[in-house]
MIPAVEX-257188 format. One record per atom (N, C-alpha, C): x, z, y; residue in three letters. Coordinates in steps of 0.2 Angstrom, whole numbers, plus 5000, padded with zeros to 4 digits. Last residue first. Example, Ala and Ser with C-alpha at 12.3 -4.5 7.8 and 13.67 -1.06 7.14 Angstrom:
<rs>
506450354989SER506850364995SER506450395000SER506650394972ALA506250394978ALA506650394984ALA
</rs>
This chain:
<rs>
486549404914LYS486149434907LYS485449424906LYS487649294918GLU487049324920GLU486649344914GLU489349354917LYS488849314916LYS488249334918LYS491149354923VAL490449404923VAL489949334922VAL492149264923SER492049324918SER491449374919SER492249164932ASP491849154926ASP491749214921ASP492049214949ARG492349174944ARG491849164938ARG492149284966ILE491649254960ILE491949204956ILE492849384974VAL493049324971VAL492649314965VAL492449484989LEU492349464981LEU492549394981LEU493649555000SER493049504998SER493049494991SER494349685012GLY494349635006GLY493649595005GLY495149775024SER494549745021SER494749695016SER496149915026ILE496249845026ILE495649825022ILE496350055037LEU496050025031LEU495949945032LEU497450185041HIS497150115043HIS496950085037HIS497550355046ARG497450305040ARG497150235042ARG498450425059GLY498050425054GLY498050365048GLY498550335076LYS498750385071LYS498350385065LYS498850205084ILE498250235081ILE498450275076ILE500250205096TYR499950185090TYR499350225088TYR501450175108PRO500850195106PRO500550165100PRO503150185102GLN502650155105GLN501950175104GLN504350235096GLY503950285100GLY503450245105GLY504850165085THR505050145092THR504750195098THR504250215074VAL505050225074VAL505250215082VAL502950175076LYS503150245076LYS503750255077LYS503150045077ASN502850075083ASN502950155083ASN503450025064ILE503950005070ILE503650025077ILE502450065056ILE503150105056ILE503550085061ILE501349975061LEU501350045061LEU501950085062LEU501749845059GLU501649865065GLU501749945065GLU501949845044ALA502549845048ALA502449855055ALA500549875040ALA501149925039ALA501749915043ALA500049755045VAL499849815049VAL500249875047VAL500649665037ARG500649655044ARG500549725047ARG500349705023ALA501049705026ALA501049715034ALA498949675024THR499149745023THR499849755025THR498949545025ASP498549585030ASP498949655030ASP499649495014GLU499949485021GLU499649525026GLU498849535004THR499349575005THR499749565011THR497049535005ARG497649495005ARG498249535008ARG496149564993ILE496349594998ILE496949565000ILE494849514982SER495449494986SER495549534992SER494249564967VAL494149584973VAL494949554977VAL493449464953THR493849514956THR493849524963THR493349374938THR492949394944THR493249454946THR494549254931LEU494249334932LEU493949344939LEU494449144919PRO494549154927PRO494149224928PRO494849184902VAL494349164907VAL494449174914VAL496149224897PRO495749164895PRO495149134899PRO497349244911THR496749264907THR496349204903THR498149174918LYS498349224916LYS497949264910LYS497649064926ASN497849054918ASN498149104915ASN497549124939THR496849104934THR497049094927THR498649254942ALA498449174942ALA497949164937ALA498249404948LEU498449374943LEU498349294944LEU497749464960PHE498449454960PHE498649404955PHE496449524965ASN496649444965ASN497249434965ASN496049664965ASP496749644968ASP496849554969ASP495249684951PHE495349714958PHE496049684960PHE494149634938GLY494749664940GLY494649684947GLY492749644926THR492949624932THR493749654933THR491849564912VAL492449604913VAL492649584921VAL490449564901SER490849544906SER491449594908SER490249524883VAL490349564888VAL490749534894VAL489949404877ASP489849464873ASP489849524878ASP490349294886GLU489649294882GLU489449364878GLU491349294893PRO490949334896PRO490249334891PRO492349354880VAL492149364888VAL492049294891VAL491949414864LYS492049344868LYS491749374875LYS492749504851TYR492249494856TYR492449434861TYR493649544841GLY493149494839GLY492549474845GLY494749624845LYS494149654841LYS493649604840LYS495349534853GLU495749564846GLU495149594842GLU494549524864ILE494649464859ILE494949494852ILE494749664869LEU494149634866LEU494149574862LEU496149654873ALA495949694867ALA495249674864ALA496149554882GLN496449544876GLN496249604870GLN495249614893ILE495149554889ILE495349534882ILE496149724896MET495449734892MET495249674888MET497249664901LEU497349704895LEU496649714892LEU496549614912ALA496849564907ALA496949594901ALA496249734918ALA495649684916ALA495949644911ALA497449774922THR497049814917THR496449774914THR497749674931GLU498149694926GLU497749724920GLU496749704941ASP496849644937ASP497249644930ASP496049864941CYS496449814944CYS496549764939CYS495049944936ASN495249954942ASN495749914945ASN493549854929CYS494349884928CYS494649894935CYS492149864923ILE492449874929ILE493049904929ILE491349794909PHE491849844911PHE492049824917PHE489649774903ALA490249754907ALA490749814908ALA488749834894ASP488649764896ASP489249744900ASP489649914881PRO489249914887PRO489149844889PRO489549954863MET489849904868MET489449914875MET489350134859PRO489150054858PRO489450024864PRO491150124858GLU490550104855GLU490050154857GLU492550064868PRO492150114866PRO491450084862PRO494150044866ILE493650004866ILE493050044863ILE495450104874VAL495050124869VAL494350084870VAL497250054878LEU496350054879LEU496050074874LEU498550144878PRO498250104875PRO497550114877PRO499350184895VAL499150204888VAL498650154885VAL500550174907ALA500150144903ALA499950174897ALA500750304919PHE501150264915PHE500550244910PHE500350384930GLY500350314931GLY500650264925GLY500250524927ARG500850494931ARG500950424931ARG499050524919GLU499150554927GLU499650534930GLU499150374911ASP499050434912ASP499050464919ASP497950234910ARG498650264911ARG498550334911ARG496650184907ASP497150144905ASP497850174907ASP495150274902ASN495850284904ASN496350224903ASN493550264906ILE494050244900ILE494750234903ILE492350374910ILE492850334912ILE493350314907ILE491350464907ASP491250404904ASP491850354905ASP491450574915ASN491750574907ASN491750514904ASN490950544926LYS491650544926LYS491950544919LYS489550454925SER489850524924SER490450504923SER487850394930VAL488550394931VAL488850454929VAL486350304927ASP486750364927ASP487450354927ASP485550204940ILE485950214933ILE486450264932ILE484850174951GLY484550214946GLY484850214939GLY485550104959ASN485150064956ASN484750104950ASN486350204966GLU485950164970GLU485350134966GLU487150234956MET486750284958MET486150244961MET488050114955LEU487650134950LEU487050184952LEU488650124967ALA488250064966ALA487850084960ALA489350244966LYS488850234971LYS488350174970LYS490350214957ALA489750274956ALA489150264960ALA491150124963PHE490650104957PHE490150144955PHE491750204972GLY491250144975GLY490750124969GLY492350284964MET491850314969MET491350254970MET493250214958PHE492750234954PHE492250254958PHE494050184970ARG493650124966ARG493150154961ARG494450304974ASP494050274978ASP493650214974ASP495350324962ARG494750374963ARG494250334969ARG496250224964ILE495750224958ILE495150274959ILE496850264976SER496550204975SER496050194970SER497450394972SER496950394977SER496450324977SER497850394955THR497950364962THR497350384966THR497450474943SER498050454943SER498250434951SER496250524939GLU496850574942GLU497350544943GLU495650414935PHE495250454940PHE495850494944PHE496150284927ASN496250364927ASN496150374933ASN495050154921GLY495550184926GLY495650254926GLY493550074921VAL494250084917VAL494750094921VAL491850104919PHE492450104923PHE493050114920PHE490450014911ARG491050074911ARG491650054915ARG488750004911LEU489349984914LEU489750044913LEU487249924909SER487649984905SER488349954907SER486649834915ARG486449904917ARG486949964914ARG486549674922HIS487049714919HIS486749794920HIS486049574931GLY485749594926GLY485949664921GLY486749544941LYS486749484936LYS486349514930LYS486849644950SER486349594952SER486249544946SER487949714944ILE487249754942ILE486649694944ILE488949654950VAL488849644943VAL488149664941VAL488749684963TYR488649614960TYR488549604953TYR488949814963SER488349794965SER488249724963SER490449804960THR489849834955THR489149814957THR490949754972LEU490949714965LEU490549744961LEU490449844982LEU490149774982LEU490249734976LEU491149954977TYR490549964978TYR490249894978TYR492449904979SER492249924972SER491549924972SER492449884994CYS492549834989CYS492349844982CYS492350034997TYR491749984999TYR491949924995TYR493450094991PHE492750104990PHE492250064990PHE494650024996ASN494450014989ASN493750034988ASN495249965009ASP494549995008ASP494349985000ASP496949995006ASP496449965005ASP495849995005ASP497950085019SER497750065012SER497150025013SER499350155028VAL498850095027VAL498650095020VAL499550305038GLY499750265033GLY499150205033GLY499950475044ASP499950405045ASP500050355039ASP499250615038LEU499950575038LEU499650515040LEU498950765037ASN498650715041ASN499250665043ASN498750815019MET499150825026MET498850755031MET497950815008LYS498450875011LYS498650885017LYS497250705005ASN496950755009ASN497350815011ASN498150555006THR498150625003THR497650665008THR498350385000TYR498350435005TYR498250495001TYR499050214997PHE498850274995PHE498750325001PHE499650105003ASP499350094996ASP499050154993ASP500850195011LEU500650135009LEU500350125003LEU501250315024LEU501050295016LEU500850225017LEU502750325035ILE501950305033ILE501950295026ILE503950415044PHE503750385038PHE502950375038PHE504850515052LYS504550435054LYS504450395047LYS505250645048GLU504650635052GLU504350565052GLU505750745035TYR505850675038TYR505250665042TYR505650865028SER506250845029SER506350785034SER504250885027ASN504650945030ASN505350915031ASN503850765022ASN503450785027ASN503950845031ASN504550785009ILE504750725013ILE504450745021ILE503750895003PHE504550885004PHE504750845009PHE502450845003ASP502650905007ASP503350905008ASP502750734993LEU502550725000LEU502750785005LEU503050814982TYR503550774985TYR503350744993TYR501750874980GLU502350924982GLU503050874984GLU500950764978ASN500850804985ASN501450854986ASN501850624971SER501450694971SER501450724979SER501450464977VAL501850514975VAL501450574974VAL500850294976GLN500650354975GLN501250394973GLN501550174986GLY501350184979GLY501350264979GLY502850164997LEU502450124994LEU502150144987LEU503250245011ILE503150255004ILE502650215001ILE504350175023ILE503750175020ILE503650195013ILE505350245035LEU505250255029LEU504550225027LEU506650215049GLY505950235047GLY505850225039GLY507950175050ASP507650205056ASP506950235054ASP509150205037VAL508650175039VAL508350215046VAL510350275032LYS510350195032LYS509750165035LYS510750415031ASN510550385037ASN510550305038ASN510950465018ASP511550425021ASP511450385028ASP509750505016GLN510350555015GLN510850525019GLN508950395015LEU508850455021LEU509450495020LEU509350335004MET509450295012MET509350345016MET509050414994ARG509850414996ARG509950375004ARG507750534997PRO508050464995PRO508750454998PRO507850704990LEU507850664996LEU508050584995LEU507150764977THR507750744979THR507650694985THR506250844968LEU506250844976LEU506850824979LEU506150834955ASP506650884957ASP506650884965ASP505150744954THR505050814951THR505550854954THR505850624960GLU505150644962GLU505050724960GLU506950614951ASP507050644958ASP506350654961ASP506250594939ASP506650644939ASP506750664947ASP505550464942ALA505250524940ALA505650584941ALA506350384955SER506450394949SER505850454947SER506050264967LEU506150334966LEU505950344959LEU507050134973LEU506650154968LEU506550234968LEU507150064989GLU507450114984GLU506950134980GLU507649925000MET507049944995MET507450004991MET507449895017ILE507949915012ILE507549945007ILE507249745029ALA506949805022ALA507449815018ALA507649745045TYR507749725039TYR507549785034TYR506849675060TYR507049735056TYR507149705049TYR506249585069ASN507049595069ASN507249665066ASN505049545065ARG505149595071ARG505849615072ARG505249465055THR504949445061THR504949475066THR505549575046LEU506049525048LEU505949485055LEU504349625043LEU504849665046LEU505449625050LEU503749515036GLU503449545041GLU504049585046GLU504649515024SER504549455028SER504349475035SER504449645018SER505049615020SER505049565026SER503049635015LEU503249675020LEU504049665023LEU503149535005LYS502749515011LYS502949565018LYS503949594996ASN504149534999ASN503749515006ASN503149704993PHE503749724996PHE504049654999PHE502149634987LEU501949664992LEU502549684996LEU502749594974ASP502449534980ASP502349584986ASP503049704969TRP503649674972TRP503349604976TRP501849764966TYR502249794971TYR502849754974TYR501449664956PHE501149674962PHE501549704968PHE502149654944SER502449634950SER502049634956SER502249724928SER501849724935SER502349704941SER503249724919SER502549684917SER502149694923SER504349794923PRO504449724922PRO503649684922PRO503749914935ALA503849894929ALA503949824928ALA503449994947PHE503849934948PHE504149914940PHE502850104946PHE502450064949PHE502849994949PHE503950204942ARG503350184938ARG502750114939ARG504550224953SER504950174948SER504450154943SER503950214970PRO504050264963PRO504150214957PRO504850154983ILE504350134978ILE504550184971ILE505150155001LEU505350184994LEU504750184989LEU506050055011ILE505350045007ILE505450105001ILE506650095028GLY506650095020GLY505950075017GLY507249975039ILE506550005037ILE506650025030ILE508549955051ASN508249955044ASN507649985044ASN509149975063GLY508849915063GLY508549905056GLY509850095066THR510150045061THR509849975061THR510550195078ILE510050155078ILE510250105071ILE511050365073SER511150305076SER510650255074SER510350525077LYS510650475071LYS510650405074LYS509950635085GLY510650615083GLY510850555079GLY508550635085ASN508950675080ASN509650665080ASN508550455089ASP508150515088ASP508550565083ASP510150375090GLY509450365090GLY509150455091GLY511350415105SER511150385097SER510450395097SER511550425116LYS512150405113LYS511950385107LYS510250375127LYS510450425123LYS511050385120LYS509650355144VAL509950325138VAL510350385135VAL508150365151HIS508650405150HIS509050385144HIS507550255164TYR507750265156TYR508250305154TYR507550195176GLY507450265175GLY507450285168GLY507750065179MET506950085177MET506850165176MET509050065180GLU508550045186GLU507850075185GLU509450085167GLU509650145173GLU509150135179GLU509049975161ALA508750035158ALA508850095164ALA509749875168LEU508949875169LEU508749945167LEU511049905163ASP510849915170ASP510049905171ASP510849885150LYS510949955152LYS510849955159LYS510549755149ILE510049795146ILE510149855149ILE511749705154LYS511149685158LYS510549735156LYS512649735145LYS512649765152LYS512049755155LYS512249665134ARG512249735133ARG512249775140ARG512349535138LEU511649555137LEU511749635136LEU513849535139GLU513449515144GLU512749535144GLU514249565125ASP514349605131ASP513949595137ASP512949545112GLY513449535117GLY513549575123GLY512549635099VAL512349625105VAL512849605109VAL513149695086GLY512549655085GLY512249615093GLY513549865086GLU513649795086GLU513049745085GLU512949985098LYS513049965091LYS513149895092LYS512650075109ASN513350035107ASN513450025101ASN511350115112SER511750155107SER512450125105SER510950005119LEU510950075122LEU511350125118LEU510949895109ALA511249895116ALA511349965119ALA510049955100LYS510649935099LYS511149935104LYS508849945108SER509050005104SER509850005103SER508749815111VAL508849855116VAL509049915113VAL508549755098THR509149725102THR509349785107THR507349815095VAL507849825091VAL508549815095VAL506449755103THR506649825104THR507249845101THR506949585108SER506649635103SER506849715106SER506549515125ILE507049525118ILE506649575114ILE506149505138ASN505949455133ASN506449455128ASN506549585148LEU507049555146LEU506849495141LEU505349675148ARG505549635154ARG506049595153ARG505149715134GLU504649665137GLU504949635144GLU506349805134ALA506249735129ALA505749685132ALA505849895142ILE506349865143ILE506449805140ILE504649945135ASP504549915141ASP505249885143ASP505149985123SER504749935123SER504649895130SER505750105126LEU506250045125LEU505849985124LEU504850155141ARG505050165133ARG505450105132ARG504750295153VAL504950225151VAL505050225144VAL503550395159LYS504050385154LYS504150325152LYS503050385176GLU502850375169GLU503450365165GLU503250505188ARG503450445185ARG503350435179ARG502150575199LYS502450585193LYS502650515190LYS502250595215GLU501950555211GLU502350565204GLU502250735225MET502650685223MET502350655217MET
</rs>
């Protein structure tokens, strides 16, 4: 006897030209679906051989919500990059008939291994962790909940699904460009121990230096934050290098301000670069040379990944990389 292929929610949705969420709600008897459509969905599900459950996976009801958990240290008033990414995610999810629910993860909750409230209360169908959390907290989440992905970071401790920028290669391209302008003394600004993104950006920086016969040492890094991600004052080194390669635009803006306060001019005395292309050009005294990785692309891939995982549709497991490009402006001079 020929083995019958497993019928997925997406198969039913495709036949009726409706969303997977609508099918899920109809089959679990949730509000938001008319009686006529509900009957049509159930009749087709039975015809196709779909096993109708009374609730979602693990006995939990379908909510039509995706949770986005953001460590509070990445959501400071002075930093709105993650707020922008959250808005893009929310829009992408909405086009797929899901709502985004945001919750901030406090330092205490992370240390105490407290499950997010939205998981405790069964308010979401899946979870996106946006921003680096500790490996201990990831272990805890991984042992407590299955349908989550990582966004903007990754870890070597577990084989987890996630989306992150191609930080290594983009930083390599950026540093190579600065070297091509005649700069030989470069310093990286960012805490290597803080996030996987910063570590990859430093490694791209180091590759470019080594390929050009320039010595590089982790000890030469200028920290812009502590290991928990909280900002620390920038220390201007002596002697002054030719260029500062900053791990993000906000750090680059702070570095430019610190240099100006010391009497230096950018780029006349020293070049400075950023990463993310997030700041408006008028936020720094000189337009910033940086890397652009579109948050729209990141949000789209993350939304597709979590929804496919939640609904049981096929997807490529593991880490998904988003590429970027250089944005050449005036903060790097020809030496």
